[in-house]
Each structure stands twice: as structure tokens, then as C-alpha cells.
C-alpha positions as CSV (number, residue, x, y, z in Angstrom):
1,X,0.0,0.0,0.0
2,X,1.1,3.5,-0.7
3,X,0.3,6.3,1.7
4,X,0.9,9.9,2.6
5,X,0.8,11.2,6.2
6,X,1.5,14.4,8.0
7,X,1.8,16.1,11.4
8,X,2.3,19.6,12.6
9,X,4.5,20.6,15.5
10,X,4.3,24.1,16.9
11,X,8.0,24.7,17.5
12,X,7.4,28.0,19.3
13,X,5.4,26.3,22.0
14,X,6.9,22.8,21.7
15,X,3.5,21.1,21.3
16,X,1.5,19.5,18.4
17,X,-0.8,21.9,16.6
18,X,-4.4,20.7,16.8
19,X,-7.4,21.6,14.7
20,X,-5.5,22.7,11.6
21,X,-7.3,22.0,8.3
22,X,-5.1,20.3,5.7
23,X,-5.9,19.5,2.0
24,X,-3.9,17.1,-0.1
25,X,-3.7,17.9,-3.9
26,X,-2.3,16.2,-6.9
27,X,-1.3,18.1,-10.1
28,X,-3.1,16.8,-13.1
29,X,-3.3,18.6,-16.4
30,X,-1.9,21.8,-14.9
31,X,-4.7,21.8,-12.3
32,X,-4.5,21.0,-8.6
33,X,-7.1,18.3,-7.8
34,X,-8.0,17.8,-4.1
35,X,-7.6,14.1,-3.3
36,X,-8.0,14.3,0.5
37,X,-8.5,16.5,3.5
38,X,-8.7,16.4,7.2
39,X,-8.0,18.3,10.5
40,X,-5.1,17.6,12.8
41,X,-6.0,15.8,16.1
42,X,-4.7,16.6,19.6
43,X,-1.4,15.0,18.6
44,X,-1.1,17.3,15.5
45,X,-1.7,14.3,13.1
46,X,-4.3,13.7,10.4
47,X,-5.3,10.1,10.1
48,X,-6.3,8.9,6.7
49,X,-5.8,12.1,4.7
50,X,-6.5,10.2,1.6
51,X,-8.2,6.9,0.7
52,X,-5.9,3.9,0.9
53,X,-4.6,2.9,-2.5
54,X,-2.5,0.0,-3.6
55,X,-0.2,2.5,-5.4
56,X,-0.2,6.2,-5.5
57,X,0.4,7.7,-9.0
58,X,3.8,9.2,-9.6
59,X,3.5,12.9,-9.9
60,X,3.5,16.2,-8.1
61,X,1.6,16.6,-4.9
62,X,0.8,19.5,-2.6
63,X,-0.3,19.8,1.0
64,X,-2.1,23.0,1.9
65,X,-2.0,23.7,5.7
66,X,-4.6,26.4,6.8
67,X,-2.5,27.9,9.6
68,X,-4.3,31.2,10.0
69,X,-7.1,30.0,12.2
70,X,-4.6,28.1,14.4
71,X,-2.5,31.3,15.0
72,X,-5.7,33.4,15.5
73,X,-6.9,30.9,18.2
74,X,-3.5,30.9,19.9
75,X,-3.5,34.8,20.0
76,X,-0.6,35.1,17.6
77,X,-0.2,37.6,14.8
78,X,-1.1,35.9,11.5
79,X,1.9,36.3,9.2
80,X,1.4,33.0,7.3
81,X,-2.4,32.5,6.7
82,X,-1.4,29.2,5.1
83,X,1.6,27.1,4.2
84,X,2.0,24.9,1.1
85,X,4.4,22.1,0.6
86,X,4.9,20.8,-2.9
87,X,6.6,17.4,-3.3
88,X,7.2,14.7,-5.9
89,X,6.3,11.1,-5.7
90,X,8.5,9.3,-8.3
91,X,7.9,5.7,-7.2
92,X,4.4,4.4,-6.7
93,X,5.0,2.4,-3.5
94,X,5.9,3.1,0.0
95,X,5.0,5.7,2.6
96,X,5.6,9.5,2.3
97,X,5.5,11.5,5.6
98,X,5.4,15.3,5.1
99,X,5.6,17.0,8.5
100,X,5.3,20.8,9.1
101,X,7.4,22.5,11.8
102,X,5.5,25.7,12.5
103,X,6.0,28.9,14.4
104,X,4.3,32.3,13.9
105,X,7.1,33.7,11.7
106,X,8.6,30.6,10.0
107,X,8.0,27.1,9.0
108,X,10.0,24.2,7.6
109,X,9.4,20.6,6.4
110,X,11.3,17.5,5.5
111,X,10.6,14.0,4.3
112,X,9.9,11.9,7.3
113,X,9.4,8.2,7.7
């Protein structure tokens, strides 16, 4: 089975970021098609952001993290109303973990396991 997962860590507070909406897209014919969505749980994770598939298609994918509401609820200034991470799946098997390390004035990501 192929899968994509994510989590968000609020690095300014040292805690997972709950209740952040995330949409997963795949680029097809120069258009972003939404193939899954969810909200982070209390551990900052989204379970089952997309339907399980035997193999994900090779291609370009994007995760859209709606961070503005999270910052607003935390009482922070909203500098990044959202963050987008674009990545390539070149093999159609395996697991792709795309975490977001987030603070009010910066974010980063990496390919996790």
C-alpha cells in the first residue's frame, strides 16, 4: 500500500498543533485536484488524509496547511495564513510522511518516515 501522512509541530510552543485543516492535492493537467482533506487531532496528526490505495500515482503533490485559524486561536499575529508544501512522488509504492514544523514567523518541512 502507498500512503501519505503528515503532522504539525508548533515549534514556538513545543507542542503538536491541533485543529489545523489540511488538504492534499495532486497536479493533473496543470490543475490542482484535491484528493483528500482532514484536520489535525490533539497529537497534531491527520489520520487517513486520503483513501488507501495499492499504489499512489507518480506525480507532483501539494499539502495545503490552513495555519491562519490556528494562529488566531493561539492569539498570535497571522503572518502565514497558510503554508503549502509541494513534493514529488516518483515511485508508486511506500510511505511518504510530510511534517510541518511551524512557528508564527517561520516554518520548515522534511521527508519523514
